[in-house]
C-alpha positions as CSV (number, residue, x, y, z in Angstrom):
1,M,-12.4,2.4,81.5
2,E,-14.6,5.0,82.5
3,G,-12.1,7.3,80.7
4,V,-12.6,5.7,77.5
5,I,-16.3,5.4,78.2
6,A,-16.7,9.0,78.8
7,V,-14.9,10.0,75.8
8,F,-17.4,7.5,73.7
9,I,-20.4,9.1,74.7
10,P,-20.4,12.1,73.1
11,I,-19.3,10.5,69.7
12,I,-22.1,8.1,69.7
13,M,-24.8,10.9,70.6
14,V,-23.4,12.7,67.6
15,V,-23.8,9.7,65.5
16,V,-27.1,8.6,67.0
17,V,-28.1,12.1,65.8
18,G,-26.9,11.9,62.5
19,L,-28.4,8.9,61.9
20,V,-32.1,10.1,63.0
21,F,-31.7,13.1,60.3
22,V,-30.4,10.9,57.3
23,T,-33.0,8.2,57.9
24,Y,-35.5,11.5,58.0
25,F,-34.6,12.6,55.0
26,Y,-34.2,9.7,53.2
27,Y,-37.6,8.2,53.4
28,R,-39.2,11.5,53.1
29,S,-37.1,11.6,49.5
30,R,-38.5,7.5,48.6
31,E,-41.7,8.9,49.6
32,R,-42.0,11.6,47.4
33,Q,-40.3,9.7,44.7
34,M,-42.8,6.6,45.1
35,L,-45.7,9.6,44.2
36,I,-44.0,10.5,41.3
37,E,-43.4,7.0,39.7
38,K,-47.3,6.7,40.6
39,G,-48.0,9.8,38.1
40,L,-49.4,12.1,40.4
41,S,-49.4,15.9,39.4
42,G,-47.7,18.5,41.3
43,D,-51.0,19.5,42.6
44,E,-52.2,16.1,43.7
45,I,-48.4,15.8,45.4
46,K,-49.3,19.0,47.5
47,Q,-52.8,17.8,48.5
48,F,-51.7,14.7,49.7
49,F,-49.3,16.3,51.8
50,E,-52.0,18.7,53.1
51,K,-54.3,15.6,53.9
52,K,-51.4,14.3,56.0
53,R,-50.2,17.5,57.8
54,D,-51.2,17.1,61.6
55,Y,-52.8,20.6,62.9
56,F,-52.5,19.9,66.5
57,I,-48.8,18.8,67.0
58,L,-47.7,21.3,68.9
59,F,-50.7,21.2,71.2
60,K,-49.8,17.6,71.6
61,I,-46.5,18.6,72.4
62,G,-47.3,21.0,75.5
63,I,-49.5,18.1,76.8
64,I,-46.4,15.9,77.0
65,A,-44.5,18.2,77.9
66,I,-46.7,19.1,80.5
67,F,-47.3,15.3,82.0
68,F,-43.9,15.0,81.8
69,G,-43.1,18.1,84.2
70,I,-45.3,16.4,86.3
71,G,-43.7,13.2,86.7
72,L,-40.7,14.8,87.3
73,G,-41.9,16.7,89.9
74,L,-43.3,14.2,91.4
75,G,-40.5,11.6,91.4
76,L,-38.3,14.4,93.1
77,V,-40.7,15.2,95.8
78,S,-41.4,11.4,96.7
79,G,-38.7,11.4,99.3
80,D,-34.9,10.7,99.8
81,E,-35.1,8.0,97.5
82,E,-34.1,8.4,93.8
83,I,-35.2,5.0,92.5
84,W,-38.5,7.2,91.7
85,V,-37.6,9.6,89.5
86,A,-37.1,7.4,86.1
87,P,-40.7,5.4,87.0
88,A,-42.6,9.0,87.7
89,I,-41.4,10.4,84.2
90,F,-42.0,7.0,82.5
91,V,-45.4,7.2,83.7
92,F,-46.7,10.6,83.3
93,T,-45.1,10.5,80.3
94,G,-47.0,7.7,78.8
95,L,-50.1,9.3,80.1
96,G,-49.0,12.0,78.4
97,F,-48.9,10.1,75.2
98,V,-52.4,8.5,75.7
99,V,-53.9,12.0,76.7
100,A,-52.3,14.0,73.7
101,N,-53.9,11.3,71.8
102,L,-57.4,11.2,73.0
103,V,-57.4,15.0,72.8
104,G,-56.2,15.3,69.3
105,N,-58.2,12.7,68.0
106,K,-61.2,14.6,69.3
107,M,-60.1,17.6,68.3
108,R,-59.6,16.2,64.3
109,K,-63.2,15.3,64.5
110,Q,-64.2,18.8,65.2
111,Y,-62.1,20.8,63.5
112,K,-62.3,21.4,59.5
113,P,-59.9,23.5,57.6
114,D,-60.7,26.1,54.9
115,E,-61.6,24.4,51.9
116,D,-60.2,26.8,48.8
């Protein structure tokens, strides 16, 4: 029975990753179709996507990765029991998301992109 499960793990992983990509491209296409159906011009559509851009996404990902690493490190150092690894990762990654959101919102209020 374990051999069958081991065979299906990579297959399921590939299917899930494929579904994520297909869903992303489908909804992105749908969004653009809806904008065109509204009668927006090319410049208005470009301006819509410029407003939607998050200039601090890499900064936020960095904060989350740092907190994930702290959670992993503290979980592994917490003793001989490996039971603390998963909760530490989840708790610190969650804290990373919260901190990244708060810092990102604060930076977005202060940041004013150059108007062309």
